[in-house]
C-alpha positions as CSV (number, residue, x, y, z in Angstrom):
1,M,-2.7,29.3,11.4
2,T,-3.9,32.1,9.1
3,K,-0.4,33.0,8.0
4,E,0.4,29.3,7.3
5,L,-2.8,28.9,5.3
6,M,-2.2,32.0,3.3
7,Q,1.4,30.9,2.6
8,S,0.3,27.5,1.4
9,A,-2.5,29.1,-0.7
10,L,0.0,31.5,-2.4
11,E,2.4,28.6,-2.9
12,F,-0.3,26.5,-4.6
13,E,-1.4,29.5,-6.7
14,N,2.2,30.0,-8.0
15,R,2.6,26.3,-8.9
16,T,2.8,25.4,-12.5
17,L,0.2,23.0,-14.1
18,S,2.3,21.8,-17.0
19,H,3.6,18.2,-17.1
20,M,1.3,16.9,-14.3
21,S,0.2,13.3,-14.3
22,T,-3.5,12.5,-13.8
23,S,-2.9,11.5,-10.1
24,D,-1.0,14.8,-9.6
25,R,-4.0,16.7,-11.0
26,V,-6.4,14.9,-8.7
27,A,-4.2,15.6,-5.7
28,A,-3.9,19.3,-6.8
29,S,-7.7,19.6,-7.1
30,R,-8.3,18.1,-3.7
31,E,-5.6,20.4,-2.2
32,A,-7.3,23.4,-3.8
33,K,-10.7,22.4,-2.4
34,K,-9.2,21.9,1.1
35,L,-7.5,25.4,0.9
36,I,-10.7,27.1,-0.4
37,L,-12.8,25.6,2.4
38,A,-10.3,26.5,5.1
39,I,-10.1,30.1,3.8
40,N,-13.8,30.3,3.6
41,E,-14.2,29.4,7.3
42,I,-11.9,32.3,8.2
43,Y,-13.6,34.6,5.7
44,K,-17.0,33.9,7.4
45,K,-15.6,35.4,10.7
46,T,-13.5,38.3,9.3
47,K,-15.2,39.3,6.0
48,D,-11.8,40.2,4.7
49,S,-11.9,41.1,1.0
50,N,-8.4,39.8,0.5
51,L,-9.4,36.4,1.5
52,M,-12.3,36.5,-1.0
53,D,-10.0,37.5,-3.8
54,L,-7.6,34.6,-2.9
55,M,-10.5,32.1,-2.8
56,K,-11.6,33.4,-6.3
57,R,-8.1,32.9,-7.7
58,L,-7.8,29.4,-6.3
59,T,-11.2,28.5,-7.6
60,V,-10.2,29.6,-11.1
61,K,-7.0,27.4,-10.9
62,K,-9.1,24.5,-9.5
63,R,-11.5,24.7,-12.4
64,K,-8.7,24.7,-14.9
65,I,-7.3,21.5,-13.3
66,E,-10.8,19.9,-13.2
67,K,-11.5,20.8,-16.8
68,R,-8.2,19.1,-17.9
69,L,-9.2,16.0,-15.8
70,K,-12.6,15.7,-17.4
71,G,-11.3,16.2,-20.9
72,N,-13.2,17.4,-24.0
73,P,-16.4,15.7,-24.8
74,L,-16.3,13.7,-28.1
75,A,-18.8,15.1,-30.6
């Protein structure tokens, strides 16, 4: 399971964000959250620093997606 999870996380990380519809962005954000939480459960048991680094990279990508979803506030 760990290998499959790592593979899907790396696949998600390498995915491009351009030309995504709003529903695609919502789905990508939910997928990122699911991956991060699953990796976190494994990290709690193993304390592997590679898992922490992967979670941080996924979190950065998730924040970019969510920032685009929320849009810029009008001044």
